[in-house]
C-alpha positions as CSV (number, residue, x, y, z in Angstrom):
1,M,31.7,21.8,76.1
2,V,28.5,21.4,78.1
3,L,25.6,23.7,76.9
4,L,23.8,25.4,79.7
5,I,20.1,25.6,78.7
6,S,17.4,27.5,80.6
7,D,15.1,27.8,77.6
8,I,13.9,24.3,76.9
9,Q,13.1,25.3,73.3
10,Q,16.9,25.5,72.7
11,I,17.8,21.9,73.4
12,T,19.2,19.5,70.8
13,V,17.0,16.4,70.4
14,P,16.4,13.5,70.6
15,T,17.8,13.0,74.1
16,A,18.9,10.4,76.6
17,I,18.3,12.1,79.9
18,A,19.5,11.7,83.5
19,L,17.0,13.3,85.9
20,G,17.8,14.6,89.3
21,N,19.4,17.5,91.3
22,F,22.9,16.0,91.2
23,D,24.5,18.3,93.8
24,G,28.0,17.1,94.3
25,L,28.0,14.7,91.3
26,H,29.1,12.0,93.8
27,R,29.6,8.3,93.0
28,G,25.8,7.6,93.1
29,H,25.1,10.5,90.7
30,Q,27.8,9.2,88.3
31,R,26.0,5.8,88.2
32,V,22.8,7.6,87.3
33,I,24.5,9.6,84.5
34,A,26.5,6.7,83.0
35,P,23.6,5.0,81.0
36,V,22.8,8.2,79.1
37,L,26.2,8.1,77.5
38,A,25.8,4.7,75.9
39,N,23.7,5.5,72.8
40,P,25.6,7.6,70.3
41,S,22.4,8.4,68.4
42,L,21.0,10.3,71.3
43,V,22.2,13.6,72.9
44,P,23.5,12.8,76.5
45,T,21.6,15.3,78.7
46,V,21.3,16.0,82.4
47,V,18.0,17.6,83.4
48,T,17.8,19.3,86.8
49,F,15.8,22.0,88.6
50,D,16.6,25.6,89.1
51,P,16.3,26.6,91.9
52,H,16.3,23.3,93.9
53,P,12.7,22.5,94.9
54,Q,13.6,22.6,98.6
55,E,14.9,26.1,98.1
56,F,11.8,27.1,96.2
57,F,9.4,26.0,98.9
58,S,11.4,27.0,101.9
59,K,12.6,30.4,100.4
60,I,15.9,29.7,102.2
61,P,19.0,29.9,100.0
62,R,20.7,26.5,99.7
63,L,24.5,26.0,99.9
64,L,25.8,23.6,97.2
65,L,28.6,21.1,97.0
66,T,28.8,22.0,93.2
67,P,27.5,25.4,92.3
68,L,26.5,25.6,88.6
69,P,29.9,26.5,87.1
70,E,31.5,23.5,88.9
71,K,28.6,21.2,88.0
72,A,29.0,22.1,84.3
73,A,32.7,21.5,84.4
74,Y,32.3,18.0,86.0
75,L,29.6,17.0,83.6
76,E,31.8,18.0,80.6
77,K,34.5,15.6,81.9
78,L,31.9,12.8,82.1
79,G,30.8,13.4,78.5
80,I,27.5,15.1,78.9
81,K,26.6,17.5,76.1
82,Q,23.9,19.6,77.6
83,L,22.6,20.6,81.0
84,V,19.0,21.6,81.0
85,L,17.9,23.8,84.0
86,L,14.2,23.5,84.3
87,P,12.9,26.7,86.0
88,F,11.2,25.4,89.1
89,T,8.1,27.6,89.3
90,A,4.7,27.4,91.0
91,K,3.3,26.3,87.6
92,L,5.8,23.5,87.3
93,A,5.2,22.4,90.9
94,Q,1.5,22.1,90.1
95,L,2.0,19.6,87.2
96,S,0.7,16.1,87.9
97,P,3.1,13.3,87.2
98,K,1.4,12.5,83.9
99,E,1.5,16.2,82.9
100,F,5.2,16.4,83.7
101,I,5.9,13.3,81.7
102,D,3.8,14.4,78.7
103,Q,4.6,18.1,78.6
104,I,8.2,18.1,79.8
105,L,9.8,14.7,79.1
106,I,8.1,13.7,75.9
107,N,6.9,16.9,74.1
108,Q,9.8,19.2,75.0
109,L,12.8,17.0,75.9
110,H,12.0,14.3,73.3
111,A,13.4,11.8,75.8
112,Q,14.1,8.4,74.2
113,E,15.9,7.0,77.2
114,V,15.7,8.0,80.9
115,S,17.9,7.3,83.9
116,V,17.0,8.1,87.5
117,G,17.9,7.1,91.0
118,F,15.6,4.5,92.7
119,N,13.9,7.1,94.9
120,F,13.3,9.8,92.3
121,R,10.0,11.6,92.8
122,F,8.3,14.2,90.6
123,G,5.1,16.0,89.9
124,Y,2.6,17.7,92.3
125,Q,3.4,16.8,95.9
126,R,6.0,14.4,94.6
127,A,3.3,11.9,93.7
128,G,5.2,10.5,90.7
129,S,7.7,7.6,91.0
130,V,9.9,5.4,88.9
131,A,6.9,3.2,88.4
132,D,5.2,6.0,86.4
133,L,8.3,6.4,84.2
134,A,8.6,2.6,83.7
135,E,5.1,2.6,82.1
136,I,6.3,4.9,79.3
137,W,9.9,3.9,78.8
138,G,10.0,0.2,79.8
139,D,13.4,-1.2,79.3
140,R,14.6,2.2,78.1
141,L,14.4,3.3,81.7
142,D,17.5,2.8,83.9
143,I,16.7,2.8,87.6
144,I,19.9,3.0,89.7
145,S,19.5,1.2,93.0
146,E,20.5,2.3,96.5
147,Q,24.2,2.2,97.2
148,V,25.7,1.2,100.6
149,M,29.4,1.9,100.1
150,F,30.9,3.5,103.2
151,N,30.6,1.9,106.7
152,G,26.9,1.1,106.0
153,V,26.1,4.7,105.0
154,R,24.2,5.4,101.8
155,I,25.9,7.9,99.5
156,S,24.0,11.1,99.4
157,S,24.7,14.9,99.1
158,S,23.5,15.4,102.7
159,T,25.9,12.6,104.0
160,I,28.8,14.4,102.2
161,R,27.8,17.7,103.8
162,E,27.7,16.1,107.2
163,A,31.2,14.7,106.7
164,L,32.6,18.0,105.6
165,A,31.0,19.8,108.5
166,M,32.8,17.5,110.8
167,G,36.1,17.8,109.0
168,D,36.0,14.1,107.9
169,V,37.7,14.7,104.6
170,S,38.6,11.1,103.9
171,R,34.9,10.1,104.2
172,A,33.7,13.0,102.0
173,S,36.4,12.2,99.4
174,Y,35.4,8.5,99.3
175,L,31.7,9.3,98.9
176,L,32.4,11.9,96.2
177,G,34.9,9.7,94.3
178,R,37.4,12.6,94.4
179,N,38.7,15.2,96.8
180,Y,36.5,18.1,97.6
181,I,37.6,21.3,95.8
182,L,37.1,25.0,96.5
183,T,37.4,27.1,93.4
184,G,37.8,30.8,93.9
185,T,39.4,34.1,92.8
186,V,42.4,35.3,94.7
187,I,41.5,38.6,96.4
188,T,43.4,41.2,98.5
189,G,43.5,40.2,102.2
190,Q,45.0,41.9,105.3
191,K,48.5,40.9,104.1
192,L,49.5,39.9,107.7
193,G,50.7,36.5,106.7
194,R,53.8,37.8,104.9
195,T,54.8,39.8,108.0
196,I,55.2,36.5,109.9
197,G,56.9,34.6,107.1
198,F,53.8,32.8,105.8
199,P,52.2,34.8,102.9
200,T,48.8,33.6,102.0
201,A,46.4,33.8,99.0
202,N,42.9,34.7,100.1
203,I,40.1,33.4,97.8
204,Q,36.5,34.3,97.3
205,T,34.4,31.3,96.4
206,H,31.0,31.1,94.7
207,P,28.4,32.6,97.1
208,Q,26.5,29.3,97.1
209,K,29.5,27.1,97.8
210,F,29.3,24.8,100.8
211,L,32.4,25.3,103.0
212,P,33.8,22.6,105.2
213,R,34.4,22.9,108.9
214,D,36.5,25.8,110.1
215,G,40.0,24.8,110.6
216,V,43.4,24.1,108.9
217,Y,43.7,21.7,106.0
218,A,46.5,20.2,103.9
219,V,45.8,21.1,100.2
220,R,46.9,21.0,96.6
221,V,46.5,24.2,94.6
222,T,46.1,24.3,90.8
223,N,45.4,27.0,88.2
224,N,41.7,26.7,87.3
225,L,42.2,27.5,83.7
226,T,45.2,25.3,82.9
227,G,45.1,22.7,85.7
228,D,48.8,23.3,86.3
229,L,50.0,22.8,89.8
230,I,51.0,26.0,91.6
231,A,54.5,25.5,93.1
232,P,56.1,22.1,93.8
233,T,54.2,19.3,95.5
234,I,55.5,17.2,98.4
235,N,53.7,13.9,98.7
236,E,50.7,15.3,96.9
237,V,50.5,18.3,99.3
238,N,51.7,21.8,98.4
239,G,50.1,24.1,100.9
240,V,48.0,24.6,104.0
241,M,44.6,26.3,104.1
242,N,42.8,28.0,107.0
243,I,39.0,28.5,106.9
244,G,37.5,30.6,109.6
245,I,37.4,34.0,111.4
246,R,41.1,34.1,112.2
247,P,40.5,34.9,115.9
248,T,44.2,35.8,116.6
249,I,44.2,38.5,113.9
250,A,40.5,39.0,113.3
251,N,39.4,42.0,111.2
252,S,38.3,44.6,113.7
253,E,35.6,45.9,111.4
254,N,34.0,42.5,110.8
255,P,35.4,40.0,113.4
256,N,33.0,37.2,112.5
257,Q,33.7,37.3,108.7
258,R,34.9,33.9,107.5
259,A,38.0,33.9,105.3
260,I,39.8,31.3,103.2
261,E,43.6,31.7,103.2
262,I,46.1,29.4,101.6
263,H,49.8,29.3,102.2
264,I,51.5,27.7,99.2
265,F,54.9,26.1,99.8
266,N,57.9,27.4,97.9
267,W,55.9,30.0,96.1
268,Q,56.7,33.6,95.4
269,G,54.6,35.6,92.9
270,D,51.4,37.5,92.3
271,L,48.1,35.5,92.1
272,Y,45.7,38.4,92.5
273,G,42.8,38.1,90.2
274,S,43.7,34.5,89.3
275,E,41.1,31.7,89.7
276,I,42.5,28.7,91.5
277,N,41.4,25.3,92.6
278,V,42.1,24.2,96.2
279,E,41.9,20.5,96.5
280,I,41.4,19.4,100.2
281,I,43.7,16.5,101.1
282,K,43.2,16.2,104.9
283,F,42.0,18.0,108.0
284,L,44.8,19.0,110.3
285,R,43.2,20.8,113.3
286,P,40.3,23.1,114.3
287,E,40.8,26.9,114.2
288,R,41.8,28.4,117.6
289,K,43.0,31.7,119.1
290,F,46.6,32.2,120.1
291,A,48.0,34.5,122.8
292,N,50.3,36.3,120.4
293,L,51.7,36.2,116.8
294,D,54.8,34.2,117.9
295,Q,52.6,31.4,119.0
296,L,50.6,31.6,115.8
297,K,53.7,31.6,113.7
298,A,55.0,28.5,115.6
299,Q,51.7,26.7,115.0
300,I,51.6,27.5,111.3
301,K,55.2,26.1,111.0
302,A,53.9,22.9,112.8
303,D,50.9,22.7,110.5
304,C,53.1,22.9,107.4
305,E,55.3,20.1,108.7
306,Q,52.2,18.0,109.6
307,A,50.7,18.5,106.2
308,V,53.5,16.7,104.4
309,L,53.9,13.7,106.8
């Protein structure tokens, strides 16, 4: 299990550390993390900032591909033992690159080996670079070079967000190295789906979770605790999901409130209060308003058929 550490005095040392923000833990991040797993005499550690420096300076909350609980779960699968959350404060932001190295990396983290992306910057006004780290760690510093892996586009968290915002699920999945997943707790909805023959599970995700484009998606649904598939799967799809304001049956009290609804094939039961994972397989269509419930019902039937083609 990954230890989440906010008090740097509680870490286990000596460490091999991967430094960065690692939102998404995409293919590029996985390459940065891999070297710190190689030396069994060092504790494999990921060190990141909380909050994200951009959020600290802009004062604007930042939506994340992998909020903290998801990030910890993925890091555990990779073999990381501790995730250190450096509190990003005005004091930390004022440290020079040398002070950051001496006070944080050496004196507190006892870093024996370091791995970073080629463009990692740190210290006051981001003045520190991989060259400063190389002066200290030499061949114990792994610098992961830029990756061009998808139609000439470098893998980055922002590129993945752009793909999801356009509904380009295949592109986002390739850059991540896995399908994008929404994890959430099943909550009570309007219960209108069951009246037209398509009952849905409404989920509430982490408040910082980045949601893809509004629309309808083919999905797989699993229990978050056990990983078991919920209901039978057909060609790796076992449901359809709608993200959006549901314009045909919008909530009159809050018509612009986004909702996440999943219709699970061949499923009858009570999921209220359960935490589920919704793995996004493909984008089917944008959300739109229908003239009546009969048209909506016909379209949902067509969505279900398209999802398993």
